[in-house]
N, C-alpha and C positions, 0 to 999 in steps of 0.2 A: 478619547474620541481622535480619528484620524485627522490630521492636519494638512498633511501632503503625501501623495502616494506617487511613488515614481516606478514606471515599469519600462525595462528594456531600454534605459537611455544611452544613446550612443551619439558620442561627439569626437569629430576630427577636424584638425587643421591641416589643409592641403593633403599630404599623404601620411600624416602623422595621425594615428588614433589616441586620443586622449582617454576618453571614456568608452567603455563597450557592454552593452548589455546589463547595465547596471541598474538593480532593483531594490528599492529600500522603502520603508514606511517611518515618518515622524508623527508622533503624536502629540497633542496639545498638552502643556503644562510640565513639561520635560526639558531637561539639558543634555544635549547630544554633543559629544565630542568627535571631531574627525582627525585622524593622524594619519601621515604618509609620507614619503619620500617628497623632496622637492621635484616638481615635474609631475607628480603622480596624478594630479588632476582636482585637487582639492578646490582651488580657485574656479576653475572651469564648473564644477559641479555646482557652485553657488552662483556663477554667471546664468548657468541654464535654469536653475531655480527661479533667479529674479526677472528671467525673459531677455537678459542683455545679449545672449548669443542663440543662435539657431542650434537645432538639434535634432536628433532622429529618437522615436520612442514617445513615452506619455507621460506628463508631470499633471496631476490633478492636485489641485489647491482647494482648500474650502473657500466658499463664497465670501465675499468681502474680507478675505484676509489681507490685513495691512502688513507689510513687510519692512523693517529697517535693516539695510545692509552697510556694514562698516568695511570696505575694501581693506586689504592689506596696506596699499597706499593711498591717502587721501589727496586729492587735489584741491587748491584753492585758488580763486582770482586774485591777482595782486593787490588791488586796492578795495579789499572788503575787510571790514572789522570783524573781530570775533561775534559782536553783538548782532551786526548786518546778517552775518552767515547763519545764526541762530534763527533771527526773524524770516530769513529766506525759506529756510527749510521747515518751519513750523506753518508757514503759510502755504507752502506746496503741498502739504496734507491737509489743507482746510481748517487747520486748528486755530485757537484763539492764542494769542501770545499773552502769557502771564508773566509779569515781571518777577513777583514773588517766587513762582516756581523757579525761574531763572537763577535768582539770586540764591535759592535754598542748595541748588544743584552746584552753584559755582561755589559755595562754601565747602563742597567736597574737592572740585576740580582745579579750584584756585587758579583761574585762567585770566589773564589781562584782556579782558573782551573789548576794550576799547582799542588796543593796538591792533594792527593789519594782521591777519591770521597767516599769511604768507611768510611773516617775520618769525612764526612760531618753531619750535623744534619739533621734531619727528613725533615725541610722545604727546607735547601739547595739542599738535594738530589731531592724533588720535582721540585725545581727551575731549576735543571741540566735536570732532565728528560724531563720537558717543553721546556726548551731552545733547546734541541735535537730535538724535533718534530716541533719546529718552523723552525728550519734549514732545516728541510727534505721538507717544504714546502708542507702539504697534502692537501687534499681536505676536509677531515672530522676529526674532533678532538674530540676523546671520552675522557672526562676526570672524572676519577671516584675519588670523594672526593678530589680536587685540592686543598680546602682551610685548610684541616686538617693538623695543624703543621706548618702553614705559619704565620708568624709574620703580623703584621698591615700593614708597608710598603710593604711587599710582597702581601697581599690582594689586595691592592689598584692598585699596577701594574698589578697584574693578571686579574684584571676585566677590566682595560684599554686594556690589551693584547686581550681578549676574544672579547670586543667590536670591535678593529681594526681586528680580524681576519673575523669578519662578515662583516665589511666594505669592505673587500678585496673579499668578494664572498664567505667565506668558512662556512661550517656547523660546529655547535659545538653541542655535546651531554654532560652536565654536571650533575652529581650527587651531592648532598648535603642535609643535614640535616637542614641547615641555609635557611628557606623559605624566609625571608627577602632579603637576598642576592641573591637567584634565582630569585625573584621577580624583583629587580632591573636589573637583567642582560638579562633575558630570554622572547622569543617571547610567549611562552607556557610553562607549567608545567605538567607533567604527574606524576601521583599518582599510583604508583605500589602498590596493595594490593591483597590479595587472590589470587597470583599466575599470576595476569595479570594486564593490564593498566586499571583501572576501571574510570578515569576520566581525561580528559586533560584541564587544566584551563588557559583560554585566557581572560585578562581584568578584572579578580577578583583581589580584594583587598586582601592583606596581612591576614587582620582579617578574612575575608570571607574564604579564603583556610585553615587557621587555624582552625577556627570552624568546618568545614565540615570534615578536617581530624582527629579532635578530636572526632567527633560525630561517624566517620566511625570506628576507633579505638575502642570505647566503645561497638560497636555493634559487633565487631569479639573478 
């Protein structure tokens, strides 16, 4: 089932065009990877899907689609604890706070929820933000560079969580520079280059993808 359909998406900041005539489809229950150079427009694409920024073109979403967005950099108020942050995010989606579920997840994330979240490391902040999204029980999860700044244990756990989300029928869009990691996780990998998705890889090996990307980068 089609979850999101994007037609002729174009976005520019001042005179700089970031996305141009981008079209793609995301179906439910799939894990989609997104790869591209810095500044290629990965975050801009996610912002357009979320409605955070204006754009030209069309983005059609399923009715009542609940989306959880993990940005590359999460920001937290200075005097708010991890527990308070989770409570706020859960209530914002109109969900009930279930202490047992929080405890179950934190057995995995191992966060000091009684401490101020502004005191967390980069990896801990990402874990907290992701934990909040999981507690919201969204239909679609958009994860922008979720593995950056996360330790080895956290990366392993995050991969398991993403797989479990798919098993539960959720859809995940995840960007990363780590092609091997995306290859392990994703049903397909989209290559964003020259302002649009120029190729969707399905079943290709890591070596094939890397060589293809290198060849395209050298031409551009």
